[in-house]
Structures are given as C-alpha cells and as structure tokens.
C-alpha positions in Angstrom: -41.1 143.1 -100.0 -39.6 141.5 -96.9 -40.1 138.1 -95.8 -40.1 136.9 -91.9 -39.7 133.3 -90.6 -40.6 131.6 -87.6 -40.6 128.5 -86.1 -43.5 127.3 -84.6 -43.6 124.7 -81.7 -46.0 123.3 -79.7 -49.2 125.1 -78.2 -48.7 126.3 -74.5 -50.9 123.8 -72.0 -51.8 127.2 -70.0 -53.2 129.9 -71.9 -54.0 130.4 -75.7 -50.3 130.5 -76.7 -47.7 128.5 -78.8 -43.9 128.5 -78.3 -41.4 129.7 -80.6 -38.0 130.9 -82.1 -37.3 133.3 -84.5 -34.1 132.8 -86.7 -31.1 134.8 -85.7 -32.8 134.5 -82.3 -31.7 131.8 -80.2 -34.3 132.5 -77.2 -37.5 130.7 -77.1 -40.5 132.9 -77.2 -44.3 132.9 -76.7 -46.7 133.9 -79.4 -50.1 134.7 -79.1 -52.3 132.6 -80.0 -52.3 128.9 -80.7 -50.2 129.4 -83.5 -49.3 125.6 -83.8 -52.9 124.6 -84.5 -52.7 126.7 -87.3 -49.5 125.7 -89.0 -50.7 122.2 -88.9 -54.0 122.7 -90.7 -54.2 121.6 -94.2 -54.3 123.7 -97.1 -58.2 122.4 -97.9 -58.7 124.0 -94.3 -58.1 127.5 -95.3 -60.5 127.0 -98.5 -64.1 128.9 -98.9 -66.5 125.9 -99.2 -69.3 128.1 -100.4 -70.4 125.8 -103.7 -71.7 129.5 -105.0 -70.8 132.7 -103.7 -73.4 135.4 -104.7 -75.8 138.0 -103.1 -79.6 136.7 -102.9 -80.7 140.4 -103.4 -78.8 141.2 -106.4 -80.1 137.6 -108.7 -82.5 138.1 -111.0 -82.9 134.9 -113.2 -82.1 131.2 -111.8 -81.7 128.5 -114.0 -83.1 125.0 -112.4 -82.5 121.5 -114.0 -83.4 118.1 -112.5 -83.4 115.2 -114.1 -84.0 116.5 -117.3 -86.8 119.2 -116.2 -85.6 122.9 -116.3 -87.2 125.8 -114.5 -86.7 129.6 -114.9 -87.3 132.2 -112.6 -86.6 135.9 -113.3 -87.1 138.9 -111.5 -88.4 142.2 -113.1 -89.5 145.6 -110.7 -93.0 143.6 -110.0 -91.1 140.6 -108.5 -90.8 137.2 -109.5 -92.3 135.0 -112.6 -92.1 131.6 -113.8 -90.1 131.5 -117.3 -90.2 134.0 -119.6 -93.9 134.3 -120.3 -95.4 132.3 -117.2 -97.0 133.1 -114.2 -96.3 135.1 -111.0 -93.8 133.0 -108.7 -94.1 133.1 -104.8 -91.4 136.2 -104.1 -91.2 134.7 -100.3 -90.3 131.1 -101.8 -88.0 132.1 -103.8 -86.4 134.4 -101.9 -85.8 132.0 -99.2 -84.4 129.2 -101.3 -81.8 132.1 -102.5 -81.1 132.5 -98.9 -80.7 129.0 -98.4 -78.6 128.4 -101.6 -76.1 131.1 -100.5 -75.6 128.8 -97.0 -74.9 125.4 -98.7 -71.1 124.2 -98.0 -69.1 121.3 -99.3 -68.1 119.1 -97.1 -64.8 118.2 -98.7 -62.7 118.7 -102.0 -62.1 116.1 -104.8 -59.4 117.4 -106.1 -57.9 114.9 -109.1 -60.8 113.0 -110.1 -62.1 113.5 -113.6 -65.9 115.2 -114.0 -66.5 111.7 -115.6 -66.0 109.7 -112.7 -67.8 112.2 -110.8 -70.9 112.0 -113.1 -70.2 116.1 -113.4 -69.7 115.3 -117.1 -73.3 115.0 -118.4 -74.9 116.5 -115.1 -78.5 115.3 -113.5 -78.8 118.7 -111.8 -77.5 122.3 -113.1 -78.2 125.1 -111.0 -77.3 128.5 -112.6 -77.6 132.4 -110.8 -77.5 135.4 -112.4 -76.5 138.4 -110.7 -74.4 141.9 -110.9 -71.5 139.5 -111.3 -72.7 137.7 -113.9 -73.9 134.0 -114.1 -72.5 131.3 -111.2 -73.3 127.8 -112.5 -73.3 124.6 -110.1 -73.6 120.8 -111.9 -74.6 118.1 -109.6 -74.5 114.3 -110.0 -77.5 112.0 -109.4 -77.8 111.8 -105.4 -76.6 108.7 -103.5 -77.1 107.6 -99.7 -74.6 110.5 -98.7 -75.5 113.4 -100.9 -73.7 114.4 -104.5 -70.4 115.5 -106.1 -70.7 119.4 -107.2 -68.6 121.5 -109.2 -68.7 125.1 -110.0 -65.1 125.9 -110.7 -62.0 123.4 -111.3 -62.3 121.7 -108.2 -65.2 119.8 -107.2 -66.9 119.1 -104.1 -68.4 117.0 -102.3 -72.2 118.2 -100.5 -74.6 116.7 -98.3 -78.2 114.9 -99.5 -79.6 117.8 -97.2 -78.0 120.7 -99.4 -78.4 118.9 -102.6 -82.3 118.8 -102.0 -81.7 122.4 -101.1 -80.0 123.1 -104.3 -82.7 121.4 -106.5 -86.0 121.2 -104.7 -89.5 119.7 -105.5 -91.8 122.4 -104.3 -93.6 124.3 -107.0 -92.9 128.2 -107.2 -96.2 129.3 -108.4 -97.8 131.9 -106.0 -101.5 131.1 -104.5 -102.1 134.6 -103.3 -104.9 136.7 -105.6 -102.6 140.0 -105.5 -98.9 139.8 -105.1 -98.2 143.5 -103.9 -96.6 144.8 -100.7 -99.2 146.6 -99.0 -97.2 149.8 -98.0 -96.7 150.6 -101.8 -100.5 150.4 -102.5 -102.1 153.7 -103.6 -105.7 152.8 -104.6 -108.2 150.5 -103.9 -111.4 149.7 -105.6 -113.6 147.0 -104.3 -117.3 146.2 -105.3 -120.0 143.5 -104.4 -123.4 144.3 -106.0 -124.4 147.5 -105.5 -121.9 148.3 -102.7 -118.8 150.0 -104.0 -115.5 151.0 -102.0 -113.2 153.7 -103.4 -110.0 154.5 -101.2 -106.6 156.2 -101.9 -103.6 156.8 -99.9 -103.0 160.8 -98.9 -100.3 161.9 -96.9 -99.9 158.3 -95.4 -103.3 158.3 -94.5 -106.2 156.5 -96.6 -109.5 158.4 -97.8 
C-alpha cells in the first residue's frame, strides 16, 4: 500500500545505468538499468500486440470467412475434419496454420477510429478460434497495399499484408494421405494383393 517515487534523468553514457534522484534525498543516484529509456516510452509500447492470444494445442474448432466464403475446421479424438460432416483435413496443415496464427502481431494500434471507418463493421474476413478458454474472434478489413485493419478487442490494430495472408490462407485443407494416422498408434495391419495376404499385429512393442 506504499507508493514509491523516483525522479529519472538521462541514461549514463557509460554502462547500462540512468541518473536519478529520490524525493527527500538531495544526492544524485545512479540506477541500474536504463530506466530513462523505459519511462520515455509511450503507453502503446508496453501493450501486448498479439492479434489473438491462444494455445494452438488447445484449439478444437476454427471458423474462417474470407470474402463471404466460410470454412470450418473441427477437431475430435482422431484429428481434424473439414466442416461438421466433411472429409479429413490435413493435420499438419492445420497445426502449422494455428502455430503461425498465434504469432501474428499488430503493427500499431488504431485507437479512436470507428469500426465503420476502418472497414470492420462489415468485415471482409473473420477468424474465429474456439479453445478451452472460449471463442476468440478477429474481424479483418479488406486488404490494401500495406495490409489490413483487424479487431479482436476494443482497440483495432493494423496488420501487415503477409500477416493477413497468414490469417486467411488460400490453400486447401483436405488431406491427400490414404491413411491419416500416427504410425506409433497402429496395432494391427492387413494387406492383400491377389492370393497374397499379410496380417501383422503389434505385441509387446514388436510386430508379429
């Protein structure tokens, strides 16, 4: 419950230190760390720039809308699927997408500007992530030469053109694998070609 005050001066020319004084003490002090640079920063420089904050491993549903076209990805105990009744999605593609999405940062904040002026009241794109903490939604404006505007909270941000492309990729999600399984989970295998037939089972870590 006690408030402490310090007066911070310039950074020292030598060493990672700053000059300063403490109220009630007439002596000048040298503070560890370049505190002068910290106190001269704007409030925005201390704010988190994550466009959407989530853990990729906990996501169970993704909804993407780009220029009116909607794509839904859902996860169950087997893996990722396209839509609620669609085919298998490529687990590696979805995993790489979620990892990349979690790293997208806003370039600058757009406080004081209306959603209508920024093209966010009727967004051209939407990214919605559902995980253990609920649903996180990002609205995106149409892209321009430098990027796009994005809003996931009260204050919209500016994202770069590459980051907008990361958020709404054009690539398909369908898996091109015959079997989308993890080999270490397989316990039995049957293969037949004409009269030839192979049956194998895993027992005590070895195949029989």
